[in-house]
C-alpha positions as a Markdown table, in Angstrom:
| # | Residue | x | y | z |
|---|---|---|---|---|
| 1 | Met | -34.2 | 0.7 | 14.7 |
| 2 | Thr | -34.4 | -2.8 | 13.4 |
| 3 | His | -32.6 | -3.4 | 10.1 |
| 4 | Asp | -33.4 | -5.9 | 7.4 |
| 5 | Thr | -29.9 | -7.3 | 7.8 |
| 6 | Val | -27.1 | -6.8 | 10.2 |
| 7 | Ile | -23.5 | -8.0 | 9.6 |
| 8 | Thr | -21.7 | -8.4 | 12.9 |
| 9 | Gly | -18.1 | -9.1 | 13.9 |
| 10 | Ala | -16.3 | -8.2 | 10.7 |
| 11 | Arg | -13.4 | -5.9 | 10.2 |
| 12 | Val | -15.0 | -3.3 | 8.0 |
| 13 | Val | -13.1 | -1.5 | 5.2 |
| 14 | Thr | -14.8 | 1.9 | 4.8 |
| 15 | Ala | -14.1 | 4.9 | 2.6 |
| 16 | Ser | -12.0 | 6.4 | 5.4 |
| 17 | Gly | -10.3 | 3.4 | 7.0 |
| 18 | Thr | -10.7 | 0.1 | 8.6 |
| 19 | Ile | -12.9 | -0.3 | 11.8 |
| 20 | Ser | -14.6 | -3.0 | 13.7 |
| 21 | Cys | -18.4 | -2.4 | 13.7 |
| 22 | Asp | -21.8 | -3.8 | 12.7 |
| 23 | Ile | -23.2 | -2.9 | 9.3 |
| 24 | Gly | -27.0 | -2.3 | 9.3 |
| 25 | Ile | -28.8 | -2.8 | 5.9 |
| 26 | Ser | -32.3 | -1.6 | 5.2 |
| 27 | Ser | -34.1 | -1.4 | 1.8 |
| 28 | Gly | -30.9 | -2.3 | 0.0 |
| 29 | Lys | -28.9 | 0.5 | 1.4 |
| 30 | Ile | -26.3 | 0.8 | 4.2 |
| 31 | Ala | -28.4 | 2.4 | 6.9 |
| 32 | Ser | -26.0 | 2.3 | 9.9 |
| 33 | Leu | -22.4 | 1.6 | 10.9 |
| 34 | Gly | -22.2 | 1.1 | 14.7 |
| 35 | Thr | -22.4 | -1.4 | 17.5 |
| 36 | Asp | -25.2 | -3.6 | 19.0 |
| 37 | Leu | -27.3 | -3.1 | 15.9 |
| 38 | Thr | -30.5 | -5.2 | 15.5 |
| 39 | Gly | -31.8 | -6.8 | 12.4 |
| 40 | Thr | -34.3 | -9.3 | 11.1 |
| 41 | Glu | -31.4 | -11.3 | 9.7 |
| 42 | Val | -28.0 | -11.4 | 11.4 |
| 43 | Ile | -24.9 | -12.5 | 9.5 |
| 44 | Asp | -22.1 | -13.6 | 11.9 |
| 45 | Ala | -18.9 | -12.4 | 10.2 |
| 46 | Arg | -16.4 | -13.0 | 13.0 |
| 47 | Gly | -13.0 | -13.6 | 11.5 |
| 48 | Leu | -14.0 | -12.1 | 8.2 |
| 49 | Ile | -13.2 | -8.8 | 6.4 |
| 50 | Ala | -16.1 | -6.7 | 4.9 |
| 51 | Met | -14.9 | -5.1 | 1.7 |
| 52 | Pro | -16.8 | -2.9 | -0.7 |
| 53 | Gly | -18.2 | -5.2 | -3.4 |
| 54 | Gly | -15.8 | -5.4 | -6.3 |
| 55 | Ile | -16.3 | -3.3 | -9.4 |
| 56 | Asp | -14.7 | -4.7 | -12.5 |
| 57 | Ser | -14.7 | -1.9 | -15.0 |
| 58 | His | -13.1 | -3.8 | -17.8 |
| 59 | Val | -14.9 | -6.9 | -19.0 |
| 60 | His | -16.1 | -8.3 | -22.3 |
| 61 | Ile | -19.4 | -10.2 | -22.2 |
| 62 | Ser | -21.4 | -11.5 | -25.1 |
| 63 | Gln | -19.5 | -9.2 | -27.4 |
| 64 | Pro | -19.3 | -9.7 | -31.2 |
| 65 | Ser | -16.0 | -11.3 | -32.0 |
| 66 | Gly | -15.9 | -12.0 | -35.7 |
| 67 | Pro | -17.5 | -14.4 | -38.1 |
| 68 | Gly | -18.0 | -17.8 | -36.5 |
| 69 | Ile | -16.4 | -16.8 | -33.2 |
| 70 | Glu | -18.4 | -16.7 | -30.0 |
| 71 | Met | -17.5 | -15.5 | -26.5 |
| 72 | Ala | -17.9 | -18.1 | -23.9 |
| 73 | Asp | -19.9 | -15.9 | -21.5 |
| 74 | Asp | -23.4 | -14.4 | -21.9 |
| 75 | Phe | -24.6 | -12.1 | -19.2 |
| 76 | Ala | -25.9 | -14.9 | -17.0 |
| 77 | Ala | -22.5 | -16.7 | -17.0 |
| 78 | Gly | -20.4 | -13.6 | -16.9 |
| 79 | Thr | -22.1 | -12.0 | -14.0 |
| 80 | Arg | -22.5 | -15.3 | -12.1 |
| 81 | Ser | -18.7 | -15.7 | -12.4 |
| 82 | Ala | -18.2 | -12.1 | -11.3 |
| 83 | Ala | -20.4 | -12.5 | -8.2 |
| 84 | Cys | -18.6 | -15.6 | -7.2 |
| 85 | Gly | -15.4 | -13.6 | -7.3 |
| 86 | Gly | -16.6 | -11.0 | -4.9 |
| 87 | Asn | -17.9 | -8.5 | -7.4 |
| 88 | Thr | -21.2 | -6.6 | -7.3 |
| 89 | Thr | -20.9 | -4.4 | -10.4 |
| 90 | Val | -19.3 | -5.0 | -13.8 |
| 91 | Leu | -18.9 | -2.6 | -16.7 |
| 92 | Pro | -18.8 | -4.5 | -20.1 |
| 93 | Phe | -18.1 | -2.9 | -23.5 |
| 94 | Cys | -20.8 | -2.3 | -26.0 |
| 95 | Leu | -19.5 | -2.9 | -29.6 |
| 96 | Pro | -21.7 | -2.0 | -32.6 |
| 97 | Glu | -21.9 | -4.8 | -35.1 |
| 98 | Glu | -21.3 | -3.9 | -38.7 |
| 99 | Gly | -24.0 | -1.7 | -40.2 |
| 100 | His | -25.5 | -0.8 | -36.7 |
| 101 | Thr | -25.5 | 2.6 | -35.1 |
| 102 | Leu | -24.1 | 3.1 | -31.6 |
| 103 | Arg | -27.7 | 3.7 | -30.3 |
| 104 | Glu | -28.9 | 0.5 | -32.0 |
| 105 | Ala | -26.0 | -1.4 | -30.4 |
| 106 | Val | -26.8 | -0.1 | -26.9 |
| 107 | Ala | -30.4 | -1.1 | -27.3 |
| 108 | Ala | -29.4 | -4.6 | -28.4 |
| 109 | Tyr | -26.9 | -5.0 | -25.6 |
| 110 | Arg | -29.4 | -3.9 | -23.0 |
| 111 | Ala | -31.8 | -6.5 | -24.3 |
| 112 | Lys | -29.1 | -9.2 | -23.8 |
| 113 | Ala | -28.4 | -8.1 | -20.2 |
| 114 | Asp | -31.8 | -7.2 | -18.8 |
| 115 | Gly | -33.2 | -9.8 | -16.5 |
| 116 | Asn | -30.1 | -12.0 | -16.8 |
| 117 | Cys | -27.5 | -10.5 | -14.4 |
| 118 | Leu | -26.3 | -11.5 | -10.9 |
| 119 | Thr | -24.4 | -8.2 | -10.6 |
| 120 | Asp | -25.4 | -4.7 | -11.4 |
| 121 | Val | -24.1 | -3.6 | -14.9 |
| 122 | Ser | -23.4 | -0.5 | -16.8 |
| 123 | Phe | -21.8 | -0.2 | -20.3 |
| 124 | His | -18.8 | 1.5 | -21.7 |
| 125 | Leu | -19.3 | 2.4 | -25.4 |
| 126 | Ile | -16.8 | 1.4 | -28.1 |
| 127 | Val | -16.4 | 4.1 | -30.7 |
| 128 | Lys | -15.2 | 2.6 | -34.0 |
| 129 | Glu | -16.9 | 5.1 | -36.4 |
| 130 | Thr | -16.5 | 8.8 | -36.6 |
| 131 | Asp | -19.2 | 9.7 | -39.0 |
| 132 | Pro | -21.5 | 12.7 | -38.3 |
| 133 | Val | -24.3 | 10.6 | -36.9 |
| 134 | Thr | -22.1 | 8.9 | -34.4 |
| 135 | Leu | -20.2 | 11.9 | -33.2 |
| 136 | Gly | -22.9 | 14.5 | -33.7 |
| 137 | Gln | -25.9 | 12.6 | -32.5 |
| 138 | Asp | -25.5 | 9.2 | -31.0 |
| 139 | Leu | -22.5 | 9.7 | -28.8 |
| 140 | Pro | -23.7 | 13.0 | -27.2 |
| 141 | Ala | -27.2 | 11.6 | -26.6 |
| 142 | Leu | -25.8 | 8.4 | -25.0 |
| 143 | Ile | -23.5 | 10.3 | -22.8 |
| 144 | Gln | -26.4 | 12.4 | -21.6 |
| 145 | Ala | -28.4 | 9.2 | -21.0 |
| 146 | Gly | -25.7 | 8.0 | -18.5 |
| 147 | Tyr | -23.2 | 6.1 | -20.7 |
| 148 | Thr | -20.4 | 8.5 | -19.6 |
| 149 | Ser | -17.3 | 6.6 | -20.8 |
| 150 | Phe | -16.1 | 5.1 | -24.0 |
| 151 | Lys | -13.2 | 3.3 | -25.5 |
| 152 | Val | -11.1 | 3.9 | -28.6 |
| 153 | Phe | -8.6 | 1.5 | -30.1 |
| 154 | Met | -5.2 | 2.1 | -31.6 |
| 155 | Thr | -5.0 | -1.5 | -32.8 |
| 156 | Tyr | -7.2 | -4.2 | -34.5 |
| 157 | Ala | -8.4 | -4.0 | -38.1 |
| 158 | Gly | -11.9 | -2.5 | -38.2 |
| 159 | Leu | -11.5 | -1.0 | -34.7 |
| 160 | Ala | -8.3 | 1.1 | -34.9 |
| 161 | Leu | -8.9 | 4.8 | -35.3 |
| 162 | Ser | -6.4 | 7.3 | -36.9 |
| 163 | Asp | -4.9 | 10.0 | -34.8 |
| 164 | Arg | -7.3 | 12.5 | -36.4 |
| 165 | Gln | -10.3 | 10.3 | -35.6 |
| 166 | Ile | -9.2 | 10.0 | -32.0 |
| 167 | Leu | -8.9 | 13.7 | -31.7 |
| 168 | Asp | -12.5 | 14.1 | -33.1 |
| 169 | Val | -13.8 | 11.6 | -30.5 |
| 170 | Met | -11.9 | 13.3 | -27.7 |
| 171 | Thr | -13.5 | 16.6 | -28.7 |
| 172 | Val | -16.9 | 15.1 | -28.0 |
| 173 | Ala | -15.7 | 13.8 | -24.7 |
| 174 | Lys | -14.5 | 17.3 | -23.8 |
| 175 | Glu | -17.8 | 18.9 | -24.8 |
| 176 | Gln | -19.9 | 16.3 | -23.0 |
| 177 | Asn | -17.7 | 15.7 | -19.9 |
| 178 | Ala | -17.1 | 12.0 | -20.6 |
| 179 | Met | -14.1 | 9.7 | -20.0 |
| 180 | Val | -12.0 | 8.4 | -22.9 |
| 181 | Met | -10.4 | 5.0 | -22.4 |
| 182 | Val | -7.6 | 4.0 | -24.8 |
| 183 | His | -6.2 | 0.6 | -25.9 |
| 184 | Ala | -2.7 | 1.7 | -26.7 |
| 185 | Glu | -0.8 | -0.4 | -29.2 |
| 186 | Asn | 0.5 | 0.7 | -32.5 |
| 187 | Glu | -1.3 | -1.3 | -35.2 |
| 188 | Asp | 1.1 | -0.5 | -38.1 |
| 189 | Ala | 4.1 | -1.7 | -36.1 |
| 190 | Ile | 2.2 | -4.8 | -35.1 |
| 191 | Glu | 1.3 | -5.6 | -38.7 |
| 192 | Phe | 4.9 | -5.0 | -39.8 |
| 193 | Leu | 6.1 | -7.5 | -37.1 |
| 194 | Arg | 3.4 | -10.0 | -37.9 |
| 195 | Asp | 4.3 | -10.1 | -41.6 |
| 196 | Lys | 8.0 | -10.4 | -40.7 |
| 197 | Ala | 7.3 | -13.3 | -38.3 |
| 198 | Glu | 5.1 | -15.2 | -40.8 |
| 199 | Arg | 7.7 | -14.9 | -43.5 |
| 200 | Ala | 10.2 | -16.5 | -41.1 |
| 201 | Gly | 7.8 | -19.3 | -40.2 |
| 202 | Glu | 7.3 | -18.0 | -36.7 |
| 203 | Thr | 3.5 | -18.7 | -36.5 |
| 204 | Gly | 2.9 | -20.4 | -33.1 |
| 205 | Pro | 1.0 | -18.8 | -30.2 |
| 206 | Tyr | 4.3 | -17.5 | -28.7 |
| 207 | His | 4.7 | -15.1 | -31.6 |
| 208 | His | 1.6 | -13.3 | -30.7 |
| 209 | Ala | 3.8 | -11.9 | -27.9 |
| 210 | Thr | 6.9 | -11.3 | -29.9 |
| 211 | Thr | 4.9 | -9.3 | -32.5 |
| 212 | Arg | 3.4 | -7.0 | -29.8 |
| 213 | Pro | 6.6 | -6.0 | -27.9 |
| 214 | Val | 6.9 | -3.3 | -25.3 |
| 215 | Pro | 7.8 | -0.5 | -27.8 |
| 216 | Val | 4.5 | -1.1 | -29.6 |
| 217 | Glu | 2.7 | -0.3 | -26.3 |
| 218 | Arg | 5.1 | 2.4 | -25.1 |
| 219 | Glu | 4.9 | 4.4 | -28.3 |
| 220 | Ala | 1.1 | 4.2 | -28.5 |
| 221 | Thr | 0.8 | 5.2 | -24.8 |
| 222 | His | 2.9 | 8.3 | -25.5 |
| 223 | Arg | 0.9 | 9.2 | -28.6 |
| 224 | Ala | -2.5 | 8.7 | -26.8 |
| 225 | Ile | -1.3 | 11.0 | -24.0 |
| 226 | Ser | -0.1 | 13.6 | -26.6 |
| 227 | Leu | -3.5 | 13.5 | -28.4 |
| 228 | Ala | -5.3 | 13.9 | -25.1 |
| 229 | Glu | -3.0 | 16.9 | -24.3 |
| 230 | Ile | -3.9 | 18.5 | -27.6 |
| 231 | Ala | -7.6 | 17.9 | -27.2 |
| 232 | Gly | -7.5 | 19.0 | -23.5 |
| 233 | Val | -9.2 | 16.0 | -22.0 |
| 234 | Pro | -8.4 | 13.5 | -19.2 |
| 235 | Leu | -7.5 | 10.0 | -20.3 |
| 236 | Thr | -7.5 | 6.5 | -19.0 |
| 237 | Ile | -4.9 | 4.1 | -20.4 |
| 238 | Val | -6.3 | 0.6 | -19.9 |
| 239 | His | -4.4 | -2.8 | -19.3 |
| 240 | Val | -0.9 | -1.4 | -19.0 |
| 241 | Ser | 1.5 | -4.3 | -19.1 |
| 242 | Asn | 5.1 | -2.9 | -18.6 |
| 243 | Gly | 7.3 | -0.4 | -16.9 |
| 244 | Glu | 8.1 | 1.7 | -20.0 |
| 245 | Ala | 4.4 | 2.5 | -20.7 |
| 246 | Met | 3.9 | 3.2 | -17.1 |
| 247 | Glu | 6.8 | 5.7 | -17.1 |
| 248 | Glu | 5.1 | 7.5 | -20.0 |
| 249 | Ile | 2.1 | 8.0 | -17.7 |
| 250 | Met | 4.3 | 9.1 | -14.8 |
| 251 | Arg | 6.0 | 11.7 | -17.0 |
| 252 | Ala | 2.7 | 13.0 | -18.3 |
| 253 | Arg | 1.5 | 13.5 | -14.7 |
| 254 | Gln | 4.7 | 15.3 | -13.9 |
| 255 | Arg | 3.8 | 17.7 | -16.7 |
| 256 | Gly | 0.4 | 18.3 | -15.0 |
| 257 | Leu | -1.7 | 16.2 | -17.3 |
| 258 | Thr | -4.6 | 14.1 | -16.0 |
| 259 | Val | -3.9 | 10.5 | -17.0 |
| 260 | Phe | -5.4 | 7.5 | -15.2 |
| 261 | Ala | -3.9 | 4.0 | -15.5 |
| 262 | Glu | -5.3 | 0.5 | -15.2 |
| 263 | Thr | -3.5 | -2.9 | -15.0 |
| 264 | Cys | -4.6 | -6.5 | -14.7 |
| 265 | Pro | -3.7 | -9.8 | -13.0 |
| 266 | Gln | -2.0 | -11.2 | -16.1 |
| 267 | Tyr | 0.7 | -8.6 | -15.8 |
| 268 | Ile | 1.8 | -9.7 | -12.3 |
| 269 | Thr | 1.4 | -13.5 | -12.7 |
| 270 | Leu | 1.8 | -14.6 | -16.3 |
| 271 | Thr | 4.7 | -14.3 | -18.8 |
| 272 | Ala | 5.2 | -14.5 | -22.5 |
| 273 | Asp | 6.7 | -18.0 | -21.9 |
| 274 | Asp | 3.2 | -19.2 | -21.1 |
| 275 | Leu | 2.3 | -18.6 | -24.8 |
| 276 | Asp | 5.1 | -21.0 | -25.6 |
| 277 | Arg | 3.6 | -24.1 | -23.9 |
| 278 | Asn | 3.6 | -27.4 | -25.6 |
| 279 | Gly | 1.5 | -27.8 | -28.7 |
| 280 | Phe | -1.4 | -25.4 | -29.0 |
| 281 | Asp | -1.8 | -24.8 | -25.2 |
| 282 | Gly | -0.1 | -21.4 | -25.5 |
| 283 | Ala | -3.3 | -20.2 | -27.2 |
| 284 | Lys | -4.9 | -20.2 | -23.7 |
| 285 | Tyr | -2.8 | -17.2 | -22.8 |
| 286 | Val | -3.2 | -15.1 | -26.0 |
| 287 | Cys | -4.4 | -11.6 | -25.0 |
| 288 | Ser | -3.4 | -8.1 | -25.8 |
| 289 | Pro | -1.2 | -6.6 | -24.6 |
| 290 | Pro | 0.5 | -9.9 | -24.0 |
| 291 | Pro | 2.0 | -11.0 | -20.7 |
| 292 | Arg | 5.6 | -9.8 | -20.5 |
| 293 | Thr | 8.5 | -11.0 | -18.3 |
| 294 | Arg | 9.0 | -11.6 | -14.6 |
| 295 | Asp | 11.1 | -8.4 | -14.5 |
| 296 | Glu | 8.0 | -6.5 | -15.7 |
| 297 | Trp | 6.0 | -8.0 | -12.7 |
| 298 | Asp | 8.3 | -6.0 | -10.5 |
| 299 | Asn | 7.6 | -2.8 | -12.5 |
| 300 | Ile | 3.9 | -3.3 | -12.4 |
| 301 | Trp | 4.0 | -3.9 | -8.6 |
| 302 | Arg | 6.0 | -0.8 | -8.2 |
| 303 | Gly | 3.3 | 1.1 | -10.0 |
| 304 | Ile | 0.6 | -0.5 | -7.9 |
| 305 | Glu | 2.4 | 0.2 | -4.6 |
| 306 | Gln | 3.3 | 3.8 | -5.6 |
| 307 | Gly | -0.1 | 4.8 | -6.8 |
| 308 | Val | 0.7 | 5.0 | -10.5 |
| 309 | Phe | -2.2 | 2.6 | -11.1 |
| 310 | Asp | -5.7 | 3.8 | -10.2 |
| 311 | Leu | -7.6 | 0.7 | -11.3 |
| 312 | Phe | -7.0 | -3.1 | -11.2 |
| 313 | Ser | -9.4 | -4.8 | -13.6 |
| 314 | Ser | -9.6 | -8.2 | -15.2 |
| 315 | Asp | -10.0 | -7.5 | -18.9 |
| 316 | His | -12.2 | -10.6 | -18.8 |
| 317 | Cys | -12.6 | -11.8 | -22.4 |
| 318 | Pro | -13.5 | -15.5 | -22.4 |
| 319 | Phe | -13.3 | -18.0 | -25.2 |
| 320 | Arg | -13.5 | -21.8 | -25.0 |
| 321 | Phe | -10.2 | -23.5 | -25.8 |
| 322 | Leu | -11.4 | -26.8 | -27.3 |
| 323 | Asp | -13.9 | -25.1 | -29.7 |
| 324 | Thr | -13.7 | -24.0 | -33.3 |
| 325 | Ala | -15.8 | -21.0 | -32.3 |
| 326 | Gly | -13.2 | -20.2 | -29.7 |
| 327 | Lys | -9.4 | -20.4 | -29.4 |
| 328 | Asp | -9.3 | -23.3 | -31.8 |
| 329 | Ala | -10.8 | -21.2 | -34.6 |
| 330 | Pro | -10.2 | -22.1 | -38.2 |
| 331 | Gly | -6.6 | -21.3 | -39.1 |
| 332 | Ala | -5.6 | -20.7 | -35.4 |
| 333 | Arg | -3.2 | -23.7 | -35.4 |
| 334 | Lys | -1.7 | -22.4 | -38.7 |
| 335 | Thr | -0.9 | -18.9 | -37.4 |
| 336 | Phe | -1.3 | -17.0 | -34.1 |
| 337 | Arg | -2.9 | -14.2 | -36.2 |
| 338 | Asn | -6.2 | -16.3 | -36.2 |
| 339 | Ile | -6.3 | -17.0 | -32.4 |
| 340 | Pro | -9.1 | -15.1 | -30.7 |
| 341 | Asn | -7.7 | -12.5 | -28.4 |
| 342 | Gly | -8.5 | -12.7 | -24.7 |
| 343 | Ile | -8.6 | -14.7 | -21.5 |
| 344 | Pro | -11.1 | -15.3 | -18.7 |
| 345 | Gly | -10.5 | -13.7 | -15.4 |
| 346 | Val | -13.5 | -11.9 | -13.8 |
| 347 | Glu | -13.8 | -14.5 | -11.0 |
| 348 | Thr | -10.1 | -14.7 | -10.2 |
| 349 | Arg | -9.2 | -10.9 | -10.3 |
| 350 | Leu | -9.9 | -10.1 | -6.7 |
| 351 | Pro | -8.4 | -13.3 | -5.1 |
| 352 | Ile | -5.2 | -12.9 | -7.1 |
| 353 | Leu | -4.7 | -9.3 | -6.0 |
| 354 | Phe | -5.7 | -10.1 | -2.4 |
| 355 | Ser | -3.4 | -13.1 | -2.1 |
| 356 | Glu | -0.4 | -11.5 | -3.9 |
| 357 | Gly | -1.0 | -8.0 | -2.5 |
| 358 | Val | -2.7 | -7.9 | 0.9 |
| 359 | Val | -1.5 | -11.3 | 2.2 |
| 360 | Lys | 2.1 | -10.7 | 1.1 |
| 361 | Gly | 2.2 | -7.2 | 2.6 |
| 362 | Arg | 2.3 | -5.2 | -0.6 |
| 363 | Leu | -1.1 | -3.6 | -0.2 |
| 364 | Ser | -3.2 | -2.3 | 2.7 |
| 365 | Leu | -6.8 | -3.3 | 2.9 |
| 366 | Glu | -7.8 | 0.3 | 2.1 |
| 367 | Arg | -5.5 | 0.4 | -1.0 |
| 368 | Phe | -7.0 | -2.9 | -2.1 |
| 369 | Ala | -10.5 | -1.5 | -1.8 |
| 370 | Ala | -9.5 | 1.6 | -3.8 |
| 371 | Leu | -7.9 | -0.4 | -6.6 |
| 372 | Thr | -10.8 | -2.9 | -6.9 |
| 373 | Ala | -13.9 | -0.8 | -6.2 |
| 374 | Thr | -13.7 | 2.8 | -4.9 |
| 375 | Asn | -11.7 | 4.2 | -7.8 |
| 376 | His | -13.7 | 2.4 | -10.4 |
| 377 | Ala | -16.9 | 4.0 | -8.9 |
| 378 | Arg | -15.4 | 7.4 | -8.8 |
| 379 | Leu | -13.8 | 7.4 | -12.2 |
| 380 | Tyr | -16.8 | 6.0 | -14.0 |
| 381 | Gly | -19.6 | 8.0 | -12.4 |
| 382 | Leu | -21.0 | 5.5 | -9.8 |
| 383 | Tyr | -19.7 | 7.1 | -6.5 |
| 384 | Pro | -21.0 | 7.4 | -3.8 |
| 385 | Arg | -23.8 | 4.9 | -4.6 |
| 386 | Lys | -21.2 | 2.3 | -5.3 |
| 387 | Gly | -17.6 | 1.5 | -4.2 |
| 388 | Ala | -17.6 | 2.1 | -0.5 |
| 389 | Ile | -19.1 | 0.9 | 2.7 |
| 390 | Met | -20.7 | 4.0 | 4.1 |
| 391 | Val | -24.1 | 5.2 | 5.2 |
| 392 | Gly | -26.4 | 5.9 | 2.2 |
| 393 | Ala | -24.5 | 3.7 | -0.3 |
| 394 | Asp | -25.9 | 0.6 | -1.8 |
| 395 | Ala | -25.3 | -2.4 | 0.4 |
| 396 | Asp | -22.8 | -4.0 | -1.9 |
| 397 | Ile | -20.4 | -5.9 | 0.3 |
| 398 | Ala | -18.0 | -8.8 | -0.1 |
| 399 | Leu | -17.1 | -10.8 | 3.0 |
| 400 | Trp | -13.5 | -12.2 | 2.8 |
| 401 | Asp | -11.9 | -15.1 | 4.7 |
| 402 | Pro | -8.3 | -13.9 | 4.8 |
| 403 | Thr | -7.0 | -17.3 | 5.9 |
| 404 | Leu | -8.8 | -19.6 | 3.4 |
| 405 | Ser | -6.1 | -21.2 | 1.2 |
| 406 | Lys | -6.7 | -23.2 | -1.9 |
| 407 | Pro | -5.6 | -23.3 | -5.5 |
| 408 | Ile | -7.5 | -21.8 | -8.4 |
| 409 | Lys | -9.3 | -24.7 | -10.3 |
| 410 | Gln | -11.3 | -24.6 | -13.4 |
| 411 | Ala | -13.7 | -27.1 | -11.8 |
| 412 | Asp | -14.5 | -24.5 | -9.1 |
| 413 | Leu | -15.1 | -21.6 | -11.5 |
| 414 | His | -18.4 | -20.4 | -13.0 |
| 415 | His | -17.5 | -18.7 | -16.3 |
| 416 | Gly | -18.4 | -20.2 | -19.7 |
| 417 | Ser | -14.8 | -20.9 | -20.7 |
| 418 | Asp | -13.5 | -24.4 | -20.4 |
| 419 | Tyr | -10.1 | -23.4 | -18.8 |
| 420 | Thr | -8.5 | -20.9 | -16.6 |
| 421 | Pro | -5.0 | -19.5 | -17.2 |
| 422 | Trp | -4.4 | -19.8 | -13.5 |
| 423 | Glu | -5.0 | -23.5 | -13.0 |
| 424 | Gly | -3.3 | -24.6 | -9.8 |
| 425 | Phe | -2.3 | -21.0 | -8.8 |
| 426 | Glu | -2.2 | -21.0 | -5.0 |
| 427 | Ile | -4.4 | -18.3 | -3.3 |
| 428 | Thr | -4.7 | -17.3 | 0.3 |
| 429 | Gly | -7.8 | -15.1 | 1.0 |
| 430 | Trp | -11.1 | -15.8 | -0.8 |
| 431 | Pro | -14.5 | -14.0 | -0.8 |
| 432 | Val | -17.0 | -16.3 | 0.9 |
| 433 | Arg | -20.1 | -14.2 | 0.6 |
| 434 | Thr | -21.2 | -11.5 | -1.9 |
| 435 | Ile | -24.0 | -9.2 | -1.1 |
| 436 | Leu | -25.7 | -6.9 | -3.8 |
| 437 | Arg | -28.0 | -4.2 | -2.4 |
| 438 | Gly | -28.6 | -6.4 | 0.6 |
| 439 | Ile | -29.2 | -9.6 | -1.3 |
| 440 | Thr | -26.8 | -12.5 | -1.0 |
| 441 | Thr | -25.6 | -13.4 | -4.6 |
| 442 | Met | -22.9 | -15.9 | -3.5 |
| 443 | Leu | -22.4 | -17.9 | -0.4 |
| 444 | Asn | -19.3 | -20.2 | 0.1 |
| 445 | Gly | -18.7 | -20.4 | -3.6 |
| 446 | Val | -22.3 | -21.1 | -4.6 |
| 447 | Pro | -24.0 | -18.5 | -6.7 |
| 448 | Gly | -27.5 | -17.3 | -6.1 |
| 449 | Lys | -30.3 | -18.3 | -8.5 |
| 450 | Asp | -32.2 | -15.1 | -8.9 |
| 451 | Ala | -31.0 | -12.5 | -11.5 |
| 452 | Val | -31.2 | -9.5 | -9.2 |
| 453 | Gly | -28.8 | -7.3 | -11.1 |
| 454 | Gln | -29.9 | -3.9 | -12.5 |
| 455 | His | -28.6 | -1.6 | -15.2 |
| 456 | Leu | -26.9 | 1.6 | -13.8 |
| 457 | Ser | -27.1 | 5.0 | -15.4 |
| 458 | Arg | -23.9 | 6.9 | -14.6 |
| 459 | Thr | -22.9 | 10.5 | -13.9 |
| 460 | Ala | -19.9 | 12.3 | -15.2 |
| 461 | Pro | -16.5 | 11.0 | -14.1 |
| 462 | Glu | -15.0 | 12.2 | -10.9 |
| 463 | Leu | -11.3 | 13.0 | -11.4 |
| 464 | Leu | -9.3 | 11.2 | -8.8 |
| 465 | Gly | -7.1 | 13.3 | -6.5 |
């Protein structure tokens, strides 16, 4: 059998372990894993590691962000950046604009993405209304159409739902077999602390962090888990930033509840002190939950190493820094309250975890693959098509040079933002080729030109064992 493409010489991280073999690709699928395979194209990958293409299941692209505020990435820029970071699939969030139904929002979002993507894409829904049309018609219909996960917020004016509303949404998830994701921070407590800080004249970017302290996240995590227990549904807590929230998740699991957990690069590499940089530079690091302390890095690493965390995502939410439609929005220099929330990170997620985890001996290659691809595919209804190098799966593969060392530089990145929070951060281990369904979408840091990405319909979540 002659394949379309054969990758030879790599250490291959499969769903069951790491082996040395050839990968035969035909018609966009992995057709063979073996030795002495033949192909029309042969990729010599000696000295490289073949990983499942990364799946970043927490990104914000071309999302409405308030009057006069614009995200730095449309789908072309966001997925180009993702591909250059070793990713083959991203799952952005679909947020209805004011006055639009959930189904209208999905149609508009699909129109933005179609024909513009260098990775495959699928959308999480954001549920901000609980009216009869949303819960009785739109949400069930969209779940059946393959949008099998959605997010609810416990913070942000206009997005935060009450406990009763969250329970109503969870009821639909239970009936339709969908996954509920929760942004767990207590909005009333944050607003109380914001008002107190502003009365004291504490208005710089650093006070975004001081007004969203650990108890705000810990309490909301506990409450979200309690609501899920009452509703009888599994739950995913996204972007966990600290040990106390993590311990709430561990306790819930000890009680027999099904709770999944996600963390992000900012919680093992950045601290609240980054928000206190000279002048307005701290605004570059404003995200929610905020980065914590170096002690919390150890807690998050403990959770990664011990299996508390199922997912490692970027929470990519890019804005331009020197732009009044971005971080320097009207009023942002007057009070942290007006600084757009979020940081870019889809291209740097995988290199940071590889360098800090695999290279430093904290993670095996198999655990890295699970945290960055396999578990995302399973939990969000894409497995076994995505997330593993195995026969029958899409030929989504990232080839890694584990010895390549260089710092992260904004000049080398491909997002639409004009900065990276990790400028100068030293990395060992970079993806050097990204392959989506057998098509090379990045080679040696240069993205492909053709928008070959497709929209993915998803099945029900697979509950991880």
